[in-house]
C-alpha positions, 0 to 999 in steps of 0.5 A: 727664217729660211725663204720660199724659192720663187720660181720665174713666172710662166706662160701655160699654154691652154687647149681648154681656154684657147690662150695662155694664162700666167702661173707663178710657183713658190717652192718651200725652203726645204725643197732642194735638189736630188731629195726625194721628200713630197710636198702639198700643193696650193693653188691660189687665185689672183695669182698676180696678186699674191707673193712678195714679188708683187712689191708693197705698192700693188693692189691700190697700195694695199700691197700683196699677200705676202703668202710665200712669206708667211708660208714659210715662217709658219712652217719655220715655227711649226705651225703649218706643213711646207708647201708648193704654191702656184698662183694662177693670174686673174685676167679680164674673164675674172667674174665669170671664170669664178663665179662658179656654177651659173644658175644657167649651166650648173647642175643641181649638185653643181658639178655639171654645166655647159662646155662652153661657160668659162668657168667650166674651162677655167675649172678644167684648166685647173684640173687637166692640164695645170696640175698635171704639169705641175705633178710632172714636173716638181715633187708634189703629194698629188691627191686630194688630202694634200690638194688645195685651192684657195682665193678671196672674194670672187676667188674665194667663191671660185675655190670653194665650188671648184673643191665641191665639184671635184673633191676628188681632185681639191680635198683641201679649200680656203675662201677669204671674203667670198662673194657669194652674192653673185649670181643671186646668191646661186652657189648658196641657195642652189647648190648647197642648201638643195644637197640632201646628200653626204658631206664631201671629203673636203677640208674647208676655211671660211672667214669674212670681215664685218665692213667693206668699202661698199657700205656691206659687211664683207660677206659676213652675213653670207658667209655664216649662211654657208657654213650652216649649210655645210653644218646641216650638211655634215661638216664639224666645226673645228674638225674638216671645217674652220669658220672665223669672223675678223670682227675688229677692223684695225686701229691706227695704233694697229695700222701703225705697227703693220706697215701699211702705208699711213695714207691708207689707214683711212680706209683700213678702218672701215674696209677689210674686204682688200689685200691687206686684210687677206694677208692677215688672215691667210695664216690661219687659212694655212694653219687649218688647212695644212697643219703640222703632220699629226696636228689635225 
């Protein structure tokens, strides 16, 4: 299997954030100089955790998502399109940037908000500063049907909220183990539940496990509620919406085949809210969001 080409991480200076942000880029195996072919782009939250270069001991021993390897493998097997991966590191501002539209700043449709709100500023950074750089420097398909955004937990909520706010930019959104409970479930209760217009042109993937380290359900019940609201609004399961529940945490015999260090098995049997399970579930998201040409 050909490997993705990992471009050296870079610091992107941002006037909007008034700081720089670390961005890591992986190009698909067939991306070669002199070619004319263009590729879709997937923007990823928590960028320091998603590529194989983060190493097997990253993320408190859970390892990285290995999205570069999964994307190359799926493309080679004809199960997904080749894709440019753009991973944006988080910072100590992660909570306020990722929480989505805030109850104190957002308009009813979720697209407004104070220009000083960290989520709004982060959203503007992605759309007004980072995306133009990526589209200018790489052979992208820049339209919304070929531009996705994806993350897990708070990053999943952030990704879905930004696609909801700007479907003219992001036509694909992935949310793994979404943290919809934050800010008193504002995105669910005040953005989705109050929406009375049509659906938006966004292809959405949602998933969760059923247990997490807090004793909760990895956001399963809230994700079901989000999915129900999306269906009410007009999204269609299997067409522009995929909701999947990983109902069975892995046991010792299965974990032994994954390469996860044995010292983490006990935790993995009791919590699906970690990079290990997101690594396993990412291929399902990519297959739905970017199926091979003619496949969806």
